[in-house]
C-alpha positions as CSV (number, residue, x, y, z in Angstrom):
1,M,87.4,17.1,113.3
2,I,83.8,16.2,113.3
3,E,82.0,17.7,116.3
4,E,78.8,17.1,118.2
5,S,77.3,18.6,121.4
6,G,76.2,16.4,124.3
7,R,75.7,16.2,128.0
8,V,77.8,14.2,130.4
9,V,75.6,11.6,132.1
10,A,78.3,9.5,133.8
11,V,82.1,9.5,134.4
12,E,84.2,6.3,134.6
13,G,87.9,6.9,135.1
14,D,89.3,8.5,132.0
15,F,86.1,8.1,130.1
16,A,82.7,9.9,130.1
17,W,79.3,8.7,128.9
18,I,77.9,11.5,126.7
19,E,74.2,11.7,125.7
20,T,73.7,13.3,122.3
21,V,70.6,13.9,120.2
22,R,70.8,12.1,116.8
23,K,69.8,14.7,114.1
24,S,69.0,14.2,110.5
25,A,70.9,16.2,107.9
26,C,67.6,17.0,106.2
27,G,67.0,20.3,107.9
28,G,68.8,22.6,105.5
29,C,68.0,20.9,102.1
30,A,65.8,22.9,99.7
31,V,63.9,19.8,98.5
32,R,63.1,18.4,102.0
33,K,59.4,18.5,101.4
34,G,59.6,16.1,98.4
35,C,62.3,13.8,99.8
36,G,61.7,10.4,101.2
37,T,64.6,10.6,103.6
38,S,63.2,13.7,105.2
39,A,59.8,12.0,105.7
40,I,61.6,9.0,107.4
41,A,63.6,11.4,109.6
42,K,60.4,13.1,110.7
43,M,58.7,9.8,111.4
44,F,61.5,8.5,113.6
45,G,62.2,11.9,115.2
46,Q,65.3,12.8,117.1
47,R,66.6,10.0,119.3
48,R,68.9,10.3,122.2
49,M,72.0,8.0,122.2
50,Q,74.8,7.5,124.6
51,L,78.5,7.0,123.7
52,Q,81.6,6.5,125.7
53,V,84.3,9.1,125.0
54,L,87.8,9.9,126.2
55,N,87.4,12.7,128.9
56,R,90.6,14.7,128.6
57,I,89.2,17.8,130.1
58,H,87.8,16.0,133.2
59,A,84.2,17.1,132.5
60,R,81.7,16.3,135.3
61,V,78.2,14.8,135.2
62,G,75.7,17.5,133.9
63,D,78.3,19.4,131.9
64,T,77.4,20.3,128.3
65,V,80.4,19.4,126.2
66,V,81.6,19.2,122.6
67,V,82.7,15.8,121.5
68,G,84.9,15.3,118.4
69,I,86.4,12.5,116.3
70,S,89.0,13.0,113.6
71,E,87.9,12.7,110.0
72,S,90.8,10.4,109.1
73,G,90.1,8.0,111.9
74,L,86.4,7.9,111.0
75,V,87.1,7.3,107.3
76,R,89.7,4.6,108.0
77,G,87.5,2.9,110.5
78,S,84.5,3.0,108.1
79,L,86.5,1.8,105.3
80,A,87.8,-1.2,107.3
81,V,84.3,-2.1,108.5
82,Y,82.6,-1.9,105.1
83,A,85.4,-2.8,102.6
84,A,87.3,-5.6,104.4
85,P,84.3,-8.1,104.4
86,L,83.6,-7.3,100.7
87,V,87.2,-7.6,99.6
88,G,87.5,-10.9,101.6
89,L,84.3,-12.2,100.0
90,F,85.2,-11.4,96.4
91,A,88.9,-12.3,96.7
92,G,87.9,-15.7,98.3
93,A,85.3,-16.3,95.6
94,L,87.8,-15.5,92.9
95,A,90.4,-17.7,94.5
96,G,87.9,-20.6,94.7
97,H,86.9,-20.2,91.1
98,L,90.5,-20.1,89.9
99,A,91.4,-23.1,92.0
100,A,88.5,-25.0,90.5
101,Q,89.7,-24.1,87.0
102,W,93.3,-25.1,87.9
103,L,92.2,-28.4,89.3
104,L,89.8,-29.0,86.4
105,V,86.9,-29.5,88.8
106,S,83.4,-29.4,87.3
107,G,81.8,-27.9,90.4
108,S,83.6,-24.6,90.2
109,D,80.6,-22.8,91.7
110,L,80.8,-24.7,94.9
111,L,84.5,-24.0,95.2
112,A,83.8,-20.3,94.5
113,I,81.1,-20.2,97.2
114,G,83.4,-22.0,99.7
115,G,86.2,-19.6,98.8
116,G,83.9,-16.6,99.2
117,L,82.8,-17.8,102.6
118,A,86.4,-18.5,103.7
119,G,87.5,-15.1,102.5
120,F,84.6,-13.4,104.3
121,S,85.4,-15.3,107.5
122,A,89.0,-14.3,107.2
123,A,88.1,-10.7,106.8
124,L,85.8,-10.8,109.8
125,F,88.7,-12.3,111.8
126,W,91.0,-9.5,110.7
127,L,88.3,-6.9,111.5
128,R,88.0,-8.3,115.0
129,R,91.8,-7.9,115.5
130,F,91.7,-4.5,113.9
131,S,88.9,-3.4,116.2
132,R,90.8,-4.6,119.3
133,T,93.9,-2.7,118.1
134,T,92.1,0.6,117.3
135,A,90.1,0.5,120.6
136,K,93.3,1.6,122.3
137,N,94.3,4.1,119.6
138,V,93.3,7.7,120.3
139,A,93.0,8.5,116.6
140,Y,89.9,6.3,116.3
141,Q,88.2,7.4,119.6
142,P,85.8,10.2,120.2
143,V,87.2,12.8,122.6
144,V,85.7,15.5,124.8
145,L,87.1,18.6,123.2
146,R,85.7,21.5,125.3
147,Q,82.9,22.6,127.6
148,E,80.0,24.5,126.1
149,L,78.5,27.5,127.8
150,S,75.0,26.5,126.8
151,T,73.3,23.8,129.0
152,D,70.4,23.2,126.7
153,I,70.4,20.2,124.3
154,N,67.4,19.6,122.0
């Protein structure tokens, strides 16, 4: 379970809006002084963000809580978001190219481009349905795990 601390800023039914501080992972690295990512993180600073999470413990506004999301849900969701459009694009382009060769068409590049766009569009359509399905699935949603004793968030 990946965990992050935050403060409840609003409660809506079974859900709570949690404000967290986005932190860079550059704080503990030994080469942070010579790293470009560390410099960018310092330049943009720590930004506050809000997210809607499932509030199983019935936390109230002002409570400091720990929010978590399962690693497997995060990995599967990330894989779907990043891989599906690429797979659709490449599979469609390959199908278009093979169709052009099978039909003995001289403009195989145009068919490959059209196939790539069709495959990409189909993957986005699938991703939209996947997103609607997983929006109701607890395995893909962040959840309020517990209340923290500390009330101070950086």
